[in-house]
C-alpha positions in Angstrom: 73.0 -89.4 64.5 74.4 -89.4 60.9 72.1 -88.6 58.0 72.5 -90.8 54.9 74.1 -89.1 51.9 71.1 -90.0 49.6 68.8 -87.9 51.8 71.0 -84.9 51.1 71.7 -85.4 47.4 68.0 -85.6 46.2 66.9 -82.2 47.7 70.0 -80.6 46.4 69.3 -81.9 42.8 65.7 -80.7 43.0 66.7 -77.3 44.3 69.3 -76.9 41.5 66.7 -78.0 38.8 64.2 -75.4 40.1 66.7 -72.6 40.4 68.5 -72.9 37.0 65.6 -71.8 34.8 65.3 -68.7 36.8 68.7 -67.5 35.8 68.0 -68.2 32.2 64.6 -66.4 32.4 66.2 -63.4 34.0 68.9 -63.3 31.4 66.4 -63.8 28.5 63.9 -61.2 29.8 65.9 -58.1 29.0 66.8 -59.4 25.5 63.1 -60.1 24.8 62.0 -56.7 26.1 64.7 -55.1 24.0 63.6 -56.9 20.8 59.9 -56.0 21.5 60.9 -52.3 22.1 62.8 -52.2 18.8 59.9 -53.8 17.0 57.4 -51.2 18.4 59.8 -48.3 17.8 60.0 -49.3 14.1 56.4 -48.3 13.7 57.2 -44.6 14.3 60.6 -44.4 12.6 61.0 -41.8 9.8 64.5 -42.9 9.0 64.9 -44.6 5.6 68.0 -46.4 4.4 67.5 -45.1 0.8 66.0 -42.1 -1.0 62.2 -42.4 -1.1 61.7 -39.9 -3.9 62.0 -42.7 -6.5 58.9 -44.9 -6.9 61.0 -48.1 -7.0 63.0 -47.2 -3.9 63.5 -50.0 -1.5 62.5 -47.6 1.4 59.0 -47.2 0.1 56.2 -49.0 1.8 54.8 -51.0 -1.1 52.1 -53.7 -0.4 51.9 -56.4 -3.1 49.0 -58.9 -3.5 48.0 -61.5 -6.0 44.7 -63.3 -6.7 44.4 -66.3 -9.1 41.5 -68.5 -10.0 42.3 -71.5 -12.3 41.4 -75.0 -13.2 43.9 -77.8 -12.5 44.1 -81.5 -13.2 44.0 -82.5 -9.5 42.9 -80.1 -6.9 44.3 -82.1 -4.0 47.7 -82.4 -5.6 47.9 -78.7 -6.6 46.8 -77.6 -3.1 49.4 -79.8 -1.4 52.1 -78.6 -3.8 51.3 -74.9 -3.2 51.5 -75.5 0.6 54.9 -77.1 0.2 56.2 -74.3 -2.0 55.0 -71.6 0.5 56.7 -73.5 3.4 60.0 -73.8 1.4 60.2 -70.0 1.0 59.5 -69.4 4.7 55.9 -68.3 4.1 52.8 -69.4 6.0 49.5 -70.9 4.9 46.8 -68.7 6.5 43.9 -70.8 5.3 43.5 -73.9 3.2 40.0 -75.3 2.5 39.1 -78.1 0.1 35.5 -79.2 -0.6 33.3 -80.7 -3.3 30.4 -79.0 -5.0 27.7 -81.6 -5.7 25.7 -81.4 -9.0 23.4 -84.4 -8.6 22.9 -88.0 -7.6 21.3 -90.8 -9.7 20.4 -94.4 -8.8 20.5 -96.6 -11.9 19.5 -100.3 -12.2 22.6 -102.5 -12.4 21.6 -106.1 -11.6 18.5 -107.8 -10.3 19.4 -107.2 -6.7 21.7 -104.1 -6.9 21.8 -100.5 -8.1 24.6 -98.3 -9.5 24.7 -94.9 -7.7 26.3 -92.1 -9.6 27.2 -88.8 -7.9 28.5 -85.8 -9.8 30.8 -83.3 -8.1 33.4 -80.6 -8.7 36.4 -80.5 -6.4 37.4 -77.0 -5.3 40.0 -75.5 -3.0 40.6 -72.0 -1.5 43.9 -71.0 -0.1 45.1 -67.8 1.5 48.9 -67.6 1.5 51.5 -65.2 3.0 54.8 -65.3 1.2 57.9 -63.1 1.3 57.6 -60.3 -1.3 60.8 -61.5 -3.1 59.2 -64.9 -3.6 55.8 -63.8 -4.7 56.5 -64.0 -8.5 58.0 -67.4 -8.2 55.1 -68.8 -6.2 52.6 -67.4 -8.7 54.6 -68.9 -11.6 54.6 -72.3 -9.8 50.8 -72.2 -9.6 50.2 -71.0 -13.2 52.5 -73.8 -14.5 50.2 -76.4 -13.0 47.0 -74.7 -14.3 45.1 -76.1 -17.2 42.9 -73.1 -17.6 43.3 -69.7 -15.9 40.0 -67.9 -15.2 41.7 -64.8 -14.0 45.0 -63.5 -12.5 45.3 -60.3 -10.6 48.5 -58.7 -9.2 48.5 -55.4 -7.3 51.3 -53.2 -6.0 50.1 -50.3 -3.8 52.3 -47.6 -2.2 51.5 -46.7 1.4 54.6 -44.6 2.1 52.7 -41.4 2.8 50.2 -43.2 5.1 53.1 -44.6 7.1 54.8 -41.2 7.3 51.6 -39.5 8.4 51.1 -41.9 11.3 54.7 -41.6 12.4 54.8 -37.8 12.3 51.5 -37.5 14.2 52.8 -39.8 16.9 56.0 -37.6 17.3 53.9 -34.5 17.8 51.6 -36.1 20.4 53.8 -35.0 23.3 53.9 -31.4 22.1 50.1 -31.1 22.1 49.9 -32.6 25.6 52.4 -29.9 26.9 50.2 -27.2 25.4 47.1 -28.6 27.2 48.9 -28.8 30.5 50.1 -25.2 30.1 46.5 -24.0 29.7 45.3 -22.8 33.1 41.6 -23.3 32.3 41.9 -27.1 32.0 41.4 -29.3 35.1 43.5 -32.3 36.1 40.6 -34.6 35.0 40.5 -33.0 31.6 44.3 -33.4 31.2 44.0 -37.1 32.2 41.2 -37.7 29.7 43.1 -35.9 27.0 46.3 -37.9 27.7 44.4 -41.2 27.6 42.8 -40.3 24.3 46.1 -39.2 22.8 47.8 -42.3 24.0 45.1 -44.6 22.6 45.2 -42.8 19.3 49.0 -43.1 19.2 48.8 -46.9 19.9 46.3 -47.3 17.1 48.6 -45.5 14.7 51.6 -47.6 15.8 49.6 -50.8 15.3 48.5 -49.6 11.9 52.1 -49.0 10.9 53.2 -52.4 12.3 50.6 -54.1 10.2 51.7 -52.1 7.2 55.3 -53.2 7.8 54.1 -56.8 7.9 52.1 -56.4 4.7 55.2 -54.8 3.1 57.4 -57.8 4.0 54.9 -60.5 3.3 52.6 -60.4 0.2 49.1 -61.9 0.4 48.3 -64.5 -2.3 44.7 -65.7 -2.7 44.2 -68.9 -4.7 40.9 -70.5 -5.9 41.3 -73.9 -7.6 38.8 -76.1 -9.3 38.9 -79.1 -11.7 36.5 -80.6 -14.2 33.4 -82.2 -13.0 34.0 -85.8 -11.8 31.7 -88.8 -11.1 31.8 -91.1 -8.2 30.1 -94.5 -8.7 29.3 -97.2 -6.2 27.3 -100.4 -6.3 24.5 -100.6 -3.7 22.0 -103.3 -2.7 18.5 -102.7 -4.2 16.3 -102.1 -1.1 13.1 -103.1 -3.0 14.6 -106.5 -3.9 16.0 -107.2 -0.5 12.8 -106.2 1.4 10.5 -108.2 -1.0 9.0 -111.3 0.6 9.3 -114.8 -0.9 7.0 -116.2 -3.6 5.0 -118.4 -1.2 4.6 -115.6 1.2 3.4 -113.3 -1.6 0.9 -115.9 -2.8 -0.5 -116.4 0.7 -0.7 -112.6 1.2 -2.5 -112.2 -2.2 -5.1 -114.9 -1.2 -5.7 -113.2 2.1 -5.9 -109.8 0.5 -8.5 -111.1 -2.1 -10.6 -112.7 0.7 -10.5 -109.4 2.6 -11.5 -107.5 -0.6 -14.5 -109.9 -1.1 -15.5 -109.5 2.5 -15.3 -105.7 2.3 -17.4 -105.8 -0.9 -20.1 -108.0 0.7 -20.2 -105.7 3.7 -20.5 -102.8 1.4 -23.6 -104.2 -0.2 -25.1 -105.0 3.2 -24.6 -101.4 4.2 -26.5 -100.1 1.2 -29.3 -102.8 1.2 -32.0 -100.2 1.0 -30.6 -98.8 -2.2 -30.2 -102.3 -3.6 -33.9 -103.1 -2.9 -35.0 -99.8 -4.4 -32.9 -100.5 -7.5 -34.5 -104.0 -7.9 -38.0 -102.6 -7.5 -37.3 -99.9 -9.9 -36.0 -102.3 -12.5 -39.0 -104.6 -12.1 -41.4 -101.6 -12.5 -39.6 -100.5 -15.6 -39.9 -104.0 -17.2 -43.6 -104.1 -16.3 -44.2 -100.7 -17.8 -42.4 -101.8 -21.1 -44.7 -104.9 -21.4 -47.8 -102.8 -20.9 -46.7 -100.3 -23.4 -46.0 -103.0 -26.0 -49.5 -104.5 -25.7 
């Protein structure tokens, strides 16, 4: 029995589609591992392309930061502009937050059946930006050119070259200390294993610290706080008292009923205190009789 060609072509295509990515993955895996290894090895490198004795040497591990607080005309426009500038220089926006700080709300009469609601607020924005060190000054200048009033501006440049070298040199000596511990006959296998684990953990912490330092050297942190002058938001609302008020006829009928209820309550009140009423009448009659007798 002959098998149709279409029953053979479809499995072959599916098998080829599943097998091709495997070859790409196998070829890409060594390259990725190599790049990762080079990245980790850079944390413990003590080789510098230039002389580090000069403070302005390119080999020094200098970390730059900037912090600006200023007032702008439009917070939303300024924030959007800063995000675009950072993206154009291959930086990243770590955090961007915009919110309003409310100062008060007032409901004012507007027409017979409506109110004018006024809400006072101050728009603010907080941004944390990471930009290449070479572009930090231009990004700061872009922000200050949009500022109407600069509350403060802070720029720092700190040298962490010695910290980097200390971590790198300590990691290079880690193996030598381990060899001395192994040579000591008084230590047990468990002690050696614990010591090696502690040394390896400490080495990893130093390497991670150096890698973070290299990132901070390559990318400066720029913290921005924006605010603008106090603004007012107004809207026209229906007056709830006017809308919920009943018609004139209904109010007249309600007033009549309320008056009748008040009269009934007053009548029932005097009924409840009839002994006091009688005592008051008798007292008044006795007082008048006493006055007549005293006049005669």
